[in-house]
N, C-alpha and C positions, 0 to 999 in steps of 0.2 A: 634302463631307459625311462625317462620321465616325459610323459606326453601331456601337453596342455591343449585341450581342444576348446576353441571359442565358438560357440554356436548361438545363433539368435533363437533363444529357447522360448519355452512356454510359460516360464514364471512371470515375466513382465506382461505377457499376454493375459494371464489370469488376473493380474492387478488391473490391467486395462478393462477387462470385462466387468470387474466390480465397479469401476468408474463409469462404464457405459450404462449402468442402471439409470443414470440421470437422463439418458436419452429416451425418455418416454414420449408418447404422442400426446402432447398437451394442446388442447384445442383452445380453451379459455380459462383464465384464472380470475376469480373475483377478489379484489383488494380494495382498500380504502383509498380515496383520492389523495389523502395526506401522505400515503406511502409512495406516491408517484410524482408529487409536485413539491416545489418550494414556493413560499410566498415572497414575492419580490420586495426587498427592503427589510425583511425579517431574517437577519443573518448575523453571524458573529463577525467581529472586527479584531484585527491583530494590533497589539500594543507592544512597543519595544522601548527599552531604556538601558542606560549605562550606569553601573553603580560599583560600590566597593563593599566587599565582605571583610569584616574585621573579627578579631578574637580567635584566629587560627593558631594552632600550636606549632609554629615553625613550618607549616606546610603550605604557606602562601607563595606569592610570586617572589622570585629572586630579585637581586639588585640590578640585574641586567634588563629587567622589564621596565623600560623607561616610562611608559604611559601610566603604569601603576604608581610610580614614585611622583609623577607630576600630579596625578589625581589626588594623592594623599596630601601633597603640599597645597593644592588649591582648596581642598576641603578644610584644612586647618586655617587657611587664610580667611575663609568665610566666617570662621569662629573667632577671628581676631588674633590668630597665632601665625606669624610670618616666619617661614623657614625656607631655606634653599633646598630645592628638590635633590641636589647632590648630597645633602646631609641626611637624607632619609635612608636608613639601613634596615628597616623592619622587614621581617618575613612572615608577619602575622596578619597580613592583609592580601587580598587578591582582587584584581579587576574582573568584573563579570558583566555579561549581557543578561538582562532581565526581560522575559517575555510573558505575555498574558493574553487571554482572549476576552474581549468585551462582549458580553451576551446581548442579544436583541432586547430593545426597550430598557437598556441599562439606566438606572437612576442614581443620583448622587447619594452616597452612603452605603451602597451595596458593596460586597466584598467578593473577590475572585481569587483563585489560586494563581501563583506565579511560578515560573521555571527559571532557575538561576544557573548559568553556565560560565565556566571559567574561560577567560580570554588569554591569559598568560601561561606561565609554566608552573602554576600551583599544582601540588600533588593531591591535595584534599581540601575541599571547602566545607565539609560536613561539620556541623555544630558551630559554624561561624554565624555572625549576625550581619544581615544586609542593612546598611545605612539607608535612610530614606532616599528613594530613587524615583524621580518622575518618569512616568510611562507615556510615550507619545503615540498618537495615531498617525495614519497616513497623511493627514493634513498638517502635521507638525505641531498640533496643539496637545497640551497635557490633559489627559483624561483620567489618570489615576496616579496614586503614589504607593510604592511598595516598600515594605520594611518588615523585618522579623528574622527569627532563627532559621537557618538553612538545614534541611534534613536530606541526607543522601540514602537513607534506609540502611545504614551500616557503615562499612569502611573496609579495611583490610586487616588481616592477621599475619603475624610473622611466625615462621617456623623456627625450630631450634637451630637450623643451619643458617639462619639469616635470610632465607628466601621469603618472598611475600606471596601470599595467596589472595588474590583479589576476590572479594565477595560482592561488591557493588561498584558501579561506575562513580568514583568519588569526586569527579570534577564537574558533575551536574547534579543539582538538587532541586527540591521544591519547597515552597512556603505555603502551606494550606491557608487559604483566606488571607494571603499575605499582601493583597493590594486593596485599597479603598478607592472607589470611584468618586471622582470629584466633579465631573461634568456630565450632564445628560446628553444623550445622543440627539443630534438635530433631526429628529424624525417624528412627525405628529401623525399617528395613525388615525386619530379621530377626525382630522381634517380631510382625509382621503374620501373621494367620491366613488372610487372603485379600487379593486386590488388586482394585481397581475400574478397569475400562477405560472411558474416556469417548470416545464417537465424535466425530470432528472434524466430521462432517456427520450429525446425528441422522437415523435412518431405522429404522423398525420392521423392515423387510425385511432390512436389513444387520445389525441387531442379532441377528435370528433366525439368519441365516447364520453369524455368528461363533460364536454359542452352539452350533449344531449341529456346526460344524467342530471346536471344542475338545473337545466331549463325544465325538464319533466318533473323534477321534485318540487320546484317552487311554482310550477305552472305559469311561468313568465319567461320572456326572453331577456335574461340577465347576463348570460355569458356568450361569448363568441371567441373563436380562435383566430389570433392574428397570424400565426404560422404554426409550424410543427412543434414549436417549443414554448409558445406563449399563449395564454388564455386570459382575456380580460373579463372580470366579473364586476358588474355594477351593483351597488347596494340598493335594495328596494326601498321605496319611501316608507313602508310600514315598519322597517327594522332599523331606521336611522339611529334611534337612541341606543341600540344594542348591537354594535358592529362585531364585537368579540364573539357573541353567541352565533351570529350569522356565519362568520368565518369558520367557527368550530363545527357547525352543522354541515358546511360544505366539505370540509376535510374528512369528515366521518362518513360521507356518502359512499356506498359501494359502487365500484365501477369494474367492468369487464375489460381485461387486458389480454392481448395475444402475445405470447413470447416469440421473439424473433429467433428463427432457427440459427444456432451458432455452434461452431466446432472450435474449441480452444486447444491448441497444440503447444506443448512444452517440449521442444525437441531435445533439450539436454538430458532429460530423464525418460523420454519416450512416452510421456503421459498425454492421453487424449481424453477430453471431456466433451460430451455431446449433449445438446439440449434442444428442446423444441421438436417440431414435426418436420424432420429433414426428409426431403424427397429427392429421388433420382430419376432422370429421364431414361427410360429403358428402350431397347436393350443396351447393355454395356458389356463389352468383352474385355477381360483382364488377363494379362500374362505377367508373372513376376517370378524370377528365379531366386534361389537362396544360395548364399555363399558360405562355405565352411573353411575356416582357417585352422590348420593343424601345425603346432610347433613341437618339434621333437628335439630333445636334448640327450645326447649320447656321450658318456664320459670317455675320454681318451688319455693316453699317457704319451708325453713327448720325451723320447729318449735321445740324449745328446750323443755325438760321435765319440768313439774311444779316444782318450787322452786329450780331449778338447777342453777339459776343465768346466764343462757345463753341468747343470743339475737337471735331474729328472723332474718334470713338471706335469701335474695332472690338469688337463684341460677338458673342455666340453665342445662337442661339435653340434651346432644348432642347425636344424633343417626346417624350413618353413614351406608348407604346401598349401596352396589355395585351390579349392575345388568349387565349381559352380554347378549346382543341381539344375537340370533342365526344367525350365518353367512350363507350366501347363496353362493353356488357355481355357478359361471357363466363363460362361455367360451369367449375367445377373439380370433376371427378368422381372424382379420385384421393384416397385417404385420406392421402397423404404430402405433407408441406410441400415436399419437393424438387420435385415436379411443379408446385406453385403457383409456386415461384421461377422455374422454367423458363418457365412460361407468361407470367409478368410480364416476364421478360427479353425474350421474343419480342415483347412489346408495347412495349418500350422504356421501361419504368417505371424511374425513378431510385431509388436507395436511400432517399431521404427519403420518396418516395411509398410505397415498399415498407413503411417503418416504419408509416406511417398505415394501410395496408391490413392489416398484421399485427395492429396494436392493435385495429382495428375487428372483425376476425374473432374475436379473443380476447373482446371485449366481447359479441359475438353468441353466445358459448358454443360455438363450433365448433372452437376450437383447444385442444388438450390439451398445454400446456407452460407452464412458469413463465417469465414475462417480467420481466427485470431491466433497469430503465432507469437508466443512469449519468448 
């Protein structure tokens, strides 16, 4: 007899308790203002272009990829060579999408990395050369040109039996410093009379703390909060010639922030991560039963009737038993979730049961924390 017993055990619970170390009582953390905000207008911009990679060793797009054949014919036409796209039979070229990030305050002549991705049925674009490709911004203007050899970081190897073992993703590659910026961004930082700081995690309390920190440091009313996510900071008259130094000093100022109590639940794996000072309205009375599922497999022999012509067959009889353990009602008198976790651990509750209990306490209005379910 083979017995398989599925129980909601203590192994996952121990893993959960290791993760629950994060659930410390954090009152205030001191960080730099620059860690909590972004400067409005100082951001990256995405560039996109369409190009052709040539010089491939028969691993490019096939003759059924029509847009590649048309692109090759149009490229040759610009070079003074007129050819019918139907006559293009090469497999040494591939149509690709080229992407790049334009950094803040980008100037003409700067270089950036580009990513090259195959559009057709090319098998490998590694070691190919990207022909000069214009890169467009959201306003449909050309901001850079990309060109150069494509690197995929390797390729694939073939085994003795003819199988292929892929080492890298060979239809996407990069060109380090492969794009040259041709147009400056239309943003004049020196002409600004103020800057706007946007909070990465909007919070009225954090916005107030940042405003107070800036005004107290400069002993002047330079900053005010427009809402929970925006803070406007005016340049003082004494620092007009050196705005960069002024912004740098603001972003390096220490500010106290309070972590919002959160519980992150990943139900697929039974993982629970808690952070912040999580409180419970007491008292809370909890009852939760455990279910045990037992699957028993017993071998049996099926004997046919005499002279029936049948064969003796070995089978298995499977019996499934479901037992539910009586739940116990226990009180939680502590206002801290830490004590609740400890009490549930003493009762042998698994992480998946703990998730159900936490969600039920939240619905009852007794748990003061934001629950995020992944």
